[in-house]
N, C-alpha and C positions, 0 to 999 in steps of 0.2 A: 452480084454486089461483092464488091472487094472488102476483104478481111483487113482490118487495121487493129494497132494495139491503142488501148484507151490511155489517155493521159493520167498522169499521178493524180492530179486533183480530182478527176472523175472516179478513179478507182478508191480513192478514199471516201468520197461521198457514197459510193455504193456500198462500202464496208461499213459506213456510218448507219445507213438505213437498216442493216442488220443489228448492229450493237446499240444504237441510240435510237429508242422508239419514241420515247417521250421523256420529259424532265426527271422523272423517277429512275429512269435508266442511267441518266448521267450520275445522279446522286449514288446510285448503287455502286457503279464502277469506282467512284471517287472514294467512297467510305470503305469499299473493300481493299483499295490500294492502302489506305491509311491504316487498316487493321494488319494488312500484311507486312507493313514498315514498323509493326511494333508499337503503335500509339497507345498510350495510356487514357488519353480523353481526345475527343473528336468533337468539334463544334461545326454545325450546320446552319447556314443562314440562307433563305430563300426570299424571293418577291415574286408577285404575280405568277404564284404556282411553279416558281422555276423557270417561267419563259423569259423574264428580264434578267434575273440573276440568281446564281447558285454559288454558295461559296463553302468550301469545305477546308478546314485547318485542324491540323494534327500536331502532336508533340513527339512523333516517331523518329526513325533514323535520319531522315532527309536524305538528300542526295548532293554529290559533288557537281563541279562544273560539267565534266564529261559525261556523268550518268544524265544529266539533265538534257544535255544537247540530244543525246539518243532517246530519251523517253518519249519525246513527241514525234518519233519517226516510227512507221509502221513495223511491226513484228520484232520490235526490240523490248527484251525482258530480262529481269534478273531472277524470274522465278521458275524457270526449268533447268534442271541440272542434267547435263549429257544428253540433251534433246529428248528426253524420255517423257512421252505423253501419258504413260501408264504409271508415273510415280509423281502425281501432282499433290501436293501438300500445303497449296496455298490457295486463296480464293481466286486471283488472277493468274493468267499464264498465257494468254493469247498475244499480248502486245498491242493490241488495237484500241483501247479505251482512248487514250489522250489525243494520238492522231485522228481518231474518228470524229472526236468531239471538236478539235481545232479545226476540222474541214467544213464544219457547219455552224460553227459559232465563233465568239470571240473568247480566247482562252488565255489566260495569264497564270503563271506559275512562279510562285516564290519558294525556295527551298534553301535549308542549310543543314551540311551534316557536320556532325560532331568534330571532325577533322579540320573543317574550314574556318577561316577567321571572319568571314562575312557569308552572307547568303548571296545566292545567285537568282537571277529573274529572267523569263523568258515570256513572249507573247506570240500567240500564232491567231491569225484572223482569216477565216474563210480558206484555211489551208496554207496561208503564206506566212512564213517563219521570220520573226524579227530576231536582231542579234541579241545573244545573251549578254546581260549587263550586270553588275554588283548591286546589291540590295542589302537592306538591314531588317533581320528578324531573328527570333531566337531559333534552337534547334527544332527541326520538324519541318512541315510542307504545308504551304496555302495554296489551293488552286481555286480560281474564280473563273465562272463561266457567265457571260453576258450574251443576251439577244440570241437565244438559241434557235437554230434553224434561219437566220438572217442570210445565210448564203443559199438556202433551199426553200424559200419563202412559201413553196406549195405544201411542205410538211407542216406549216402552222396551221393549215385549215383542217387537219385531222386530229389537233389536240383538243382536249375537253375544256370545260372552264377552269378558271384559276382555282376555284374551291376543290373541283375534282382533281385537278393535278397535285395541288397541295395535299390532299388526303392520300394520294398514291404515293408520295414521297414520304409521308409519315408512316404509312404501312411497311416500305421498304427498310427504313430506319428501325422500325420495331423488330423486324425479323432478324436483322443483323444484330441488334442489341441483344436479343434472346440468346444469339449464338454465342456472345462473348461478354458474359456478365462482369467480367473484371476490367472491361474498357468502359470508362464514363462517355455518355452521349448527350449532346445539347442540342436542340433544335428551336430555331426561333426565325424571325422576319417579319417584313410588313403584312404578310398575308395569312398570319397564324397567331394563335396563341402559344408562348414560349413553353417548352416542354424540356425536362431534362431528366436523365436516368444515371444518377450516380454511380460510379464503379461500385459493384457488389463486393463485400468482403465476407470473412467468417467461413464456416465449414461447409455451408451450402450455398454457394454464390448463384447457381442457376435458379434454386428456389426463390431466393432473394430479388433476383431479376425478373423472374415470372410474377412475382406479387407486384412488382414496380409497373409492369405493362399490362397484366391482364387483371390485377386487382387481388386483394386477399381473398375474396369471395370464391375464385377459382381454386386457390390453394386449400381453402376449407372444404372443397367439394371435389377434390381430385384424388386419384389413385396412383400411387407411385408405381412405376414401371422398371424392372430391371431384370433383364433376361439376355442370356448368350446361347449361340448355337454355332458350332463349327467356324469359330473366328469371327462371327458378326454379333456386335452387341448392341441391344436396343436398350435405352434408358429414357427418362422423362417423366411426365405426368399426363395422365388421361382424366378427362372429366366423369363425373359419374352419369349415367344415363338420364337422370332426372335433371342434370345441370346441362342444358343443350341451347342451340342457338338456330335462328331461322336461315342462317346461310353458313357457308363454309369458310369464312373470313377468319375464324379463329382457330384455324387447324395449322400448325407449324411443324413442319419436317426440317431436319436438318441432317446431312449427310456428311460426314466427316468436317463438321462446322460450317458446311455450306447450305444456305436456305435453297430449298428446291420445292418445286410443285410437280410431283410425279405421279402418273396414272396409276402405277402398280401400288404405289403406297396408299393413294386414295382409294383404290379398290379394296385393299386388305383392311383399312380402316371401315369401310361401309360393311365388309362381312363381319368384322369384329362385334359390331353393334346391331347386327340384323335384326335380331329378334328381341331387343331391348329399348328400341328407339323407333318413334314414328317415322315414315318415309321422309316426310317434309320437314324433319328437324334434323339437326346436325351437331355432333359432339364437338367438345373443345379439348384440344390435345396440343401438348408441346413434347415432340418426341425426337430423340437423337439417335442416328445410326452410325456406328463406327465399325470400320473394316479396313483391310488392307487396300491402298489406293489401287493395286492392281486388279482388285476385284470389281470395280467400279469405273465406268467411262464417263467422265464430266465433260469431254469435248464433243457432245452430241449437237449443240446448238450455240453459237456466238453469245447469247443471253446467259448461259450457262445454269440456266433454271431447271433443265431436264437432265436426267442421269440415265444410264443404262447398267443395270446389275450383270455380272457374269452369271450368277445363279439367282435368277428372280424369284423362282418359287421358294428358295431357302428364306428370302428375306420377307416375302408375302407371309409364308408359314409363321415365320418367327414374330411377325407383328400380330397377326391374328391370334396366335395360341397365347402370347404374352397378355394381351388386353383381355382376352376371355378368362384366362386364369386370374387375373386382376379383378375382373367383375364377380367371378365366383367367390374370391376370397373376401370382396366387399360384404357378401352376403345380403342382409335386409338393408343395408345402408342406403338411405335416400339423401338427396340434396338439401343442405340446410336452409338454402333460399326459399324453400316451400314455406317454411314457417313465415319467413318475412314478408312472402307474397300474401299469404293468409292474413297477418296482422295489418297489412297495408289496406287490404280489401275491407277488413272490420273497420278500421279507422276512417275509411272514405265514406262509409255509410253512417257512422256515429261516432263523431270526433269527441273525446271525452274533453279536450281543451276548448270545445265550443261554449262551455259554461252550462250552469243550471240556474233556471230562475222562472218566476211565474209572471206572465203580462196580464194586468188588468183589462177587462173588457171594457169599452166605451158605456156599456149599458149600466144603468144605475141599480143599486141593491147588491144582491150577490154577484161575484166576479167569476168569469170563466178562467180556468188555468191553462196554461200551454207550457210544454216543457221545450227549453230552448236548444237541446241537442237535436242534431240533424238526423231524421230517418229512424227515431226512437219508437220502439212499440209502446214504451211508456207514455209517449206523446199522444198515441192514439188512445191509450187507455184513459187518459185524463183530461182529454180535450174537451168532454162533454161534462166532466164533473164539476160541481160547484165548490167553492172553497169552503170548508168547514174546519175551524180550528180544533174541533174534537178528534176528527179523523187523523190530524197529524200531530197531536198533543205528545209531549215525550212521556215515556213510560214511567210509572211511580215504582218505587222500590217493591220488589217481591211481587210486581204486577203478573208476571209470567213471561213466556218467551215472545220475541219480536213477531212471531209468525201469528199470533192470536191479535188481530185487528179488531178494533172496537166495532160495534154493530154500526154507528154511523159511517165509519170508514169502508165497512164493506158494502153498504148501501151506495156509497159515494161510486165506487169501483165496479159494481155490479149492473149489469144490462138486464132489464126485465125478461123472463124466460130463459135465462142462461145460468149455469150453476159456476162459471169461470168468471175472470176478469174481462171486461170489454176489450175487444181488439186483439186479446192473446189467443193464439192457436192452442186448441187442446192437446196435451201431450200425446206423441205418436207411439210411445214405447211403455211397456208394462214393467220395466227393469226400474227398481227403486234403489238408490245407492244405499240407503240405510238397511236394506235387506240383504246386501251384499257383504259378507265380512271382508276387511281388506287384509289381504295376506302379505304381510311386510317382506318376505322373501321375494315375493313376485314383483313388487315394485321397485325391486333392485335389478330385475331384468331389463335388456334393453327396451323392450315393447310394454314394459310394466304388466300390471293386473288389470283385467277387464272389469269395469264397474257399471257399464249401462250400454244400451243400445238403443239411438234414436233414429226415428223415421225407418226403422227397420232396414237401415241402409249402413249405417255408420256404428262403429264400436268405439266406445269412449274407454280409454284405459288410463289408469294412475301410474305415473312413475315416481321415483323418489324426488324429482324436483321440476315435474310438470305434467302434461297432459297430452297423450297420443291419440289422435283420430284416424281411425283405420277404415278405408273403404273396403267392406266385406267381399263384395263380387269381385273388386279388382284384384284383391290379395289372393282370393281361393283361385282365380282364373290362372293366377302365375303359378300357384303351387300344383295345380292339375297340369298345366303345360309342362312344368319341368319333370313331372313324372312321366308323361307321355313321352317326351324327348329321351329320358333315360331309358325308358322300354325299347325305343327305336334303337338305341345306340348298343343295348345288350344283345339284340337279336337282328338278324339282317331284315332289311325291308322285304315284305311280302310281295310277290310279283305275279302278275297274270300273264299267262302266255297268249300271244296272239294266233288265231287258227291260221291266218294268212298273213306273213311278215310285211309289214309296212314299209314300201320303197320310197325313199325320200330324196329327190334329185337336188344336188347343190354343186356350187363351184367345186373345182378340184381341190383348192386349198382349203375349204371349209370341211369338205369331206374328209381330208387328211387329218385336219385337228381333231375332229371329232373321233376317228378310228385311233388315234394316239391316246385319246382320254377315255378309251372303253372301259378300262378296268375302273377308274374312278367314277364312271356314271352307272357302271353295274352295281358298284357298293351301294347306291341308293334307288336301286331297282330298275334301271333301264339297261337293256340288254340291246346292243347294236354291233354291227360289224360293217366293214367296207363291202359294196356290192358293185364291184367295176370301178372305174374313174368316173368321179362326179356323182356318186350314189351312196346312200347308206340304207342298210336294212335293218329296222328294228323288229325285234322278235319278242321282247317281253317289255312292260311298263308297270310302274308302281301301282299295286292292288289299291291303295289308299286313294289315288286320284280318279279312280273309276273310269267312266267314258271320257275321253280327252282328246284334244286336237293334237294329235302326234306330230303332224307336218308342221303345224306352228310351233309346237314346242321343240323340236329338233332345230328348226331355223333360228329361233331365239337362242338357243345354247350355241348354235355355231356363230351367231353375231356377238354373243358374250365372250366366246374364246377368242374371237378376232380382236375385240376392242380392250379386254380387260385380262386376257390369257387365264380365265378360270371360268368354270362351268357351275357356278353356285345357284343358278336359276332353279334348277330342279330341286335341289336341296331346299332353297327357299319356298317353292311349292309345297313341299311335305310339311316344312314348319309351318306354313299358312293353313293346312289342313288340320294339323294338330293344334294350333292356336284356335281354330274355330271349334273344335271339339272341346278344348278346354273352356272356351267362352260358354258353351251350351251346357256343359257338365259341372260348372262350378255353382256355388251359392249364389242366388239371384238376390237382387236388390229388392226389398219387400218382404223377405223371409225373417221372421222373428226367430231369434237364437237364445238358447239357454246360457247360463253364465259359464258353464264348463265348457261348451262349445266355443265361445268366443275365446276363452283362455287356450284351448286347444289350437284355434287358428292362429293366435299370437305365438305360440311356441314353435308351430310349424314354421311360420314365417322366419322366425330367429335362426332356425336350423336349415332353411333352404336358400341356396345361392339366387341371386338376382331377384329376391322377392321386394325389394324397394320401388320396383315399378312393374306395371303390368305388361302384357304382351305388345301393347301398342305405346309403350313408352310413359304413360301417365303414373304418377306418384301413387303409390298404394297406401301411404301413410304420411302424417304430417305431425310433428312435434311442436307444442306450444310450451316454452318454458314458463315456470310460474312467475318469475320476475316480469316477462312480457305481459302476462295476463294481469298482474298487480298494476302495470303502468296503464293498461286499458281502463282500468278502474280509478285511476288517480291515486292509486295507493302509494306509489313511488314516483 
């Protein structure tokens, strides 16, 4: 077969296949160009999920006629100085976006530089360039893309629904908006609800923009991250472990202002939250990494979403260490949304706004009473009671406390053969609030003073402005677990020697990776060494793990090193054993505790890092403010 050179249009379409994957790819390239042009405001308009229309307008520097003519040709850019691909300080640099778009869609550009008397316009349709003509517009640039992939209709079959494509565009704009809080963004069109994120001002523009996009709830439940090591700086915010999501869509990483989705960073994030979050839940983070451009390669893929760090382990270690330090500093802090969830659950079963009232039965004579509130135990207590004015008469002066019902009232509420009210459960705890003196100084502590234990499972504590409910088993489980981890850290992991070394055969590259990490693995109790090409000899294993599948564990570690460049799997196994020991060695639900024991548990929680959640990521305590409780009862 004869070798021939491809035509210019085919080359452009091949390049477009790498750069322009879907409408969101177009928006990403155009918005990044606007940011690089120094825009203060960027307007994005779409239709049909971007398939029929995408328009991006900015008030940036704009281009003159000569620049515009070159901008739609391949590999023409103003963003690289001295052809140095290792000193990239802008979002774009490849010079492929506009010509790639023009080769598969109908592209129209209007732009005006501040030195020009008027704007210039050019159109490109399916790779065919139209002449440049004068136009009218203010300073800046507007790029309009219509009928995406009309020149390559086969690509249209791979696009998703209009709704899905519109959502992908929104996600892209949000990511760029988070990176550049001082730039205003607006997103509108026939396929969406209009959204806008005004330019953030003030001392903390990043925090203001995060609140705009992720909401104030994240800001209330986030830990500030600020760490630096060997010229690499990590800053931003990471959510508390009890503030999590069901997917990883709320994890935002930026490298020198560039939104990225990097496996190394995702691996570090997973390691940082390993023992404070359930495996099927995901933390919410907005993190910025700043380093010398020469220490990171952004020219890995045309989409520029992947990066490669020169010292990957330095970056990963900084990420893991900074988040773990923030978690320790957060101490017993738990998500404020837990209280909102609890209050919503209470309201859904007994809405105080539903009203109070009595409904008369159709039967003559005495009428049955029914409580109008939904799900009320009081309704069950009174459903069979007959109306008796004496039972509900107002108290006379000096008649006694409200708890002293008249005999008729007691008979109305009492079921024969029982000592309590009908339909109400017998109290499950023997702690009486009036028998426990309130120590004012303890109510000023974060978790307050223990007042009672209910159902032998939950501790009720009183604070200065609310009530704290503690799950005694979950809380004590975290305390025991942290002590076990501390003990493991202070002394080396106990190892058991194998009578006969276990030989594990692996591909040569996997065996080499494990041999390189032998010192790291020995620190967690696994002693191994190379045993010829393509084999590893295991001589010692962690005693905590007992009898284990050595072959399977070593292969899993090799796979983890190949994919994530880390061998945390063995440490995770040790932590899992420690977590299991903590679970079985902690105070069980159903155990009655004395007042001093409950107070001691609260004080230990306040002094122990990560005590706001158990080993499985569930909250250990919930606080209900007095104002919220008063609202439940219609007092406010």
